[in-house]
C-alpha positions in Angstrom: 0.0 0.0 0.0 1.2 3.5 -0.8 1.7 5.9 2.1 -0.6 8.9 1.8 1.4 12.1 1.6 -1.3 14.2 3.4 -1.8 11.9 6.3 0.4 11.6 9.4 1.7 8.1 10.1 1.2 6.9 13.7 1.7 3.5 15.4 -1.5 1.4 15.1 -2.8 1.7 18.6 -1.9 5.4 18.9 -3.9 6.2 15.7 -7.0 4.3 16.9 -6.8 6.1 20.2 -6.5 9.5 18.5 -9.5 8.7 16.3 -11.8 7.0 18.8 -10.6 7.9 22.3 -10.2 4.2 23.1 -7.0 2.2 23.2 -7.6 -1.4 22.0 -5.0 -4.1 22.4 -2.3 -4.2 19.7 -3.4 -7.7 18.5 -6.9 -6.3 17.9 -5.7 -3.6 15.6 -3.2 -5.9 13.8 -6.2 -8.2 13.1 -8.1 -5.2 11.5 -5.0 -4.7 9.3 -4.2 -8.2 8.3 -7.7 -9.8 7.9 -10.8 -8.5 6.4 -13.7 -8.2 8.8 -17.1 -9.8 8.2 -18.0 -7.0 5.8 -14.8 -7.5 3.7 -13.1 -4.3 5.0 -9.4 -4.0 6.2 -7.8 -1.1 8.0 -5.3 0.6 5.7 -1.7 0.3 7.1 1.9 0.3 6.0 5.3 -1.0 7.2 8.1 1.4 8.1 11.3 0.0 9.6 9.7 -3.2 10.7 6.7 -1.5 12.4 3.2 -1.2 11.1 1.7 2.3 10.9 -1.7 3.8 10.0 -3.3 7.2 10.2 -6.2 8.7 12.0 -7.9 9.3 8.7 -7.5 5.6 7.8 -9.1 4.6 11.1 -12.0 7.0 10.4 -12.5 5.5 6.9 -12.4 2.0 8.3 -15.0 2.9 11.0 -17.2 4.6 8.4 -17.1 1.8 5.9 -17.7 -0.9 8.6 -20.6 1.1 10.0 -22.2 1.6 6.6 -21.8 -2.1 5.8 -23.3 -3.1 9.1 -26.3 -0.8 8.8 -27.2 -0.9 5.1 -30.7 0.4 5.8 -29.4 3.5 7.6 -28.5 6.0 5.0 -26.1 8.6 6.2 -27.5 12.1 6.1 -25.9 15.5 5.9 -26.3 18.2 8.6 -28.6 20.1 6.2 -30.8 17.1 5.7 -31.1 16.5 9.5 -31.8 20.2 10.1 -34.6 20.2 7.5 -36.1 17.0 9.0 -36.0 18.6 12.4 -37.7 21.8 11.2 -40.4 19.7 9.4 -41.1 17.6 12.5 -41.3 20.8 14.6 -43.8 22.4 12.2 -45.9 19.2 12.3 -45.9 19.1 16.1 -46.8 22.8 16.2 -49.8 22.2 13.9 -50.9 19.2 15.8 -50.6 20.6 19.3 -51.5 24.3 18.6 -54.3 25.7 20.6 -57.6 25.3 18.7 -59.8 28.3 18.1 -63.5 28.0 18.8 
């Protein structure tokens, strides 16, 4: 695999911790790099001086792809789409629960 020029290389566990706030065991992250998960996705990584590295961006891509594959019925929405849906729901609630005139 080619090393991305615009991504900072970090040791495996450090990159996962920076991306997620959790520090998994090294063997867990090595498994993510060496074998495809149940959805056919591997964590992008590269070897430098006998050590395996990845980047925070690669970890985020791995998490996004795995999540999308695990929840195929859950389309990802943009902030604008969520905001519009929230406003539409608020208008509907206002109409339904507005005081009725006699």
